FIBA-761368 format. One record per residue (C-alpha): residue in three letters; residue number from 0; x, y, z. Coordinates in nm, 3 decimals. Last residue first. Layout:
# FIBA-761368
NODE  residuo  num        X        Y        Z
NODE      Ala  NUM        X        Y        Z
...
# end
This chain:
# FIBA-761368
NODE  residuo  num        X        Y        Z
NODE      Tyr  116   14.548    9.314    3.252
NODE      Leu  115   14.631    9.555    3.531
NODE      Thr  114   15.011    9.485    3.569
NODE      Asp  113   15.103    9.533    3.197
NODE      Gly  112   14.898    9.858    3.204
NODE      Val  111   15.145    9.998    3.478
NODE      Cys  110   15.398    9.975    3.199
NODE      Pro  109   15.699    9.793    3.329
NODE      Leu  108   15.938    9.948    3.600
NODE      Ser  107   16.303   10.027    3.566
NODE      Tyr  106   16.651    9.968    3.737
NODE      Gly  105   16.943   10.031    3.508
NODE      Leu  104   16.884   10.131    3.153
NODE      Glu  103   17.129    9.925    2.971
NODE      Pro  102   17.157    9.613    3.182
NODE      Asp  101   16.788    9.626    3.277
NODE      His  100   16.718    9.564    3.639
NODE      Ile   99   16.341    9.528    3.710
NODE      Phe   98   16.192    9.688    4.012
NODE      Gln   97   15.958    9.459    4.189
NODE      Arg   96   16.091    9.486    4.550
NODE      Asp   95   15.749    9.494    4.703
NODE      Asn   94   15.831    9.823    4.866
NODE      Leu   93   15.973    9.944    4.541
NODE      Arg   92   15.669    9.840    4.341
NODE      Thr   91   15.432   10.023    4.580
NODE      Val   90   15.651   10.331    4.589
NODE      Cys   89   15.676   10.343    4.209
NODE      Tyr   88   15.305   10.287    4.162
NODE      Leu   87   15.214   10.551    4.416
NODE      His   86   15.434   10.807    4.252
NODE      Phe   85   15.289   10.710    3.910
NODE      Cys   84   14.943   10.758    4.050
NODE      Asp   83   15.037   11.116    4.162
NODE      Leu   82   15.215   11.177    3.841
NODE      Cys   81   14.917   11.095    3.618
NODE      Ile   80   14.936   10.786    3.405
NODE      Val   79   14.918   10.745    3.034
NODE      His   78   14.943   10.421    2.829
NODE      Arg   77   15.131   10.444    2.506
NODE      Asn   76   14.963   10.139    2.373
NODE      Asn   75   15.267    9.970    2.235
NODE      Cys   74   15.455   10.037    2.560
NODE      Gln   73   15.682   10.343    2.609
NODE      Phe   72   15.477   10.478    2.904
NODE      Val   71   15.348   10.835    2.899
NODE      Leu   70   15.385   11.024    3.217
NODE      Val   69   15.145   11.295    3.283
NODE      Pro   68   15.152   11.669    3.327
NODE      Ser   67   14.862   11.751    3.347
NODE      Arg   66   14.547   11.574    3.470
NODE      Ile   65   14.232   11.406    3.338
NODE      Asp   64   14.125   11.163    3.606
NODE      Thr   63   14.080   10.793    3.530
NODE      Cys   62   14.243   10.677    3.854
NODE      Thr   61   14.478   10.412    3.705
NODE      Ile   60   14.499   10.459    3.326
NODE      Cys   59   14.499   10.833    3.378
NODE      Thr   58   14.261   10.997    3.119
NODE      Ile   57   14.378   11.157    2.811
NODE      Gly   56   14.307   11.533    2.766
NODE      Arg   55   14.496   11.573    2.441
NODE      Ser   54   14.726   11.858    2.586
NODE      Asn   53   14.837   11.638    2.865
NODE      Thr   52   15.172   11.808    2.924
NODE      Thr   51   15.466   11.566    2.919
NODE      Ile   50   15.666   11.330    3.115
NODE      Leu   49   15.843   11.053    2.921
NODE      Asn   48   16.111   11.288    2.805
NODE      Leu   47   16.243   11.327    3.174
NODE      Ala   46   16.587   11.477    3.083
NODE      Val   45   16.839   11.335    3.321
NODE      Ser   44   16.967   11.524    3.618
NODE      Thr   43   17.283   11.695    3.706
NODE      Glu   42   17.473   11.775    4.030
NODE      Lys   41   17.831   11.944    4.014
NODE      Asp   40   17.693   12.292    4.033
NODE      Ser   39   17.533   12.215    4.366
NODE      Thr   38   17.162   12.163    4.422
NODE      Pro   37   16.889   12.358    4.600
NODE      His   36   16.541   12.207    4.588
NODE      Ala   35   16.232   12.250    4.376
NODE      Gly   34   16.410   12.374    4.043
NODE      Cys   33   16.547   12.020    3.978
NODE      Lys   32   16.844   12.028    3.752
NODE      Phe   31   16.900   11.953    3.384
NODE      Phe   30   17.232   12.005    3.222
NODE      Phe   29   17.284   12.097    2.843
NODE      Glu   28   17.611   12.105    2.648
NODE      Ala   27   17.651   12.381    2.370
NODE      Thr   26   17.910   12.346    2.078
NODE      Thr   25   18.157   12.616    1.951
NODE      Gly   24   18.426   12.640    2.235
NODE      Pro   23   18.746   12.827    2.132
NODE      Cys   22   18.771   13.005    2.466
NODE      Asn   21   18.999   13.321    2.464
NODE      Ser   20   18.751   13.533    2.652
NODE      Phe   19   18.443   13.360    2.799
NODE      Gln   18   18.132   13.415    2.581
NODE      Cys   17   18.141   13.081    2.414
NODE      Glu   16   17.999   13.082    2.056
NODE      Gly   15   17.725   12.857    1.951
NODE      Ser   14   17.643   12.509    1.796
NODE      Met   13   17.371   12.285    1.905
NODE      Arg   12   17.391   11.897    1.821
NODE      Asn   11   17.724   11.843    1.966
NODE      Pro   10   17.587   11.575    2.195
NODE      Ile    9   17.242   11.464    2.121
NODE      Leu    8   16.994   11.519    2.419
NODE      Val    7   16.927   11.897    2.396
NODE      Asp    6   16.880   11.958    2.020
NODE      Glu    5   16.696   11.601    2.017
NODE      Trp    4   16.450   11.721    2.268
NODE      Cys    3   16.336   11.986    2.026
NODE      Ser    2   16.370   12.360    1.954
NODE      Pro    1   16.704   12.435    2.134
NODE      Gly    0   16.818   12.794    2.137
# end
């Protein structure tokens, strides 16, 4: 099975043998779905590789609680925010129409630390 994010995210990285008869397939393809609500077989989700367990006990940049899991921003300082605060941050920025459109990523938000300092 997969042992790291690259195994899941990079196409044709994982090999295997299809269990359907007469199928010559030898590579695995991964799909992510939310386990909290029913979905159809046609729906897929992206891998949320910015969300991780807080094994180092880092405080949330907003509320200063130590929670897990957390979101780690891709800024130089790698700021950490708990998911409750991240949800509030997203809703606030959405209501204020402050999402940023990136041609490659789509709509996104800057690190919450950029808005505090």
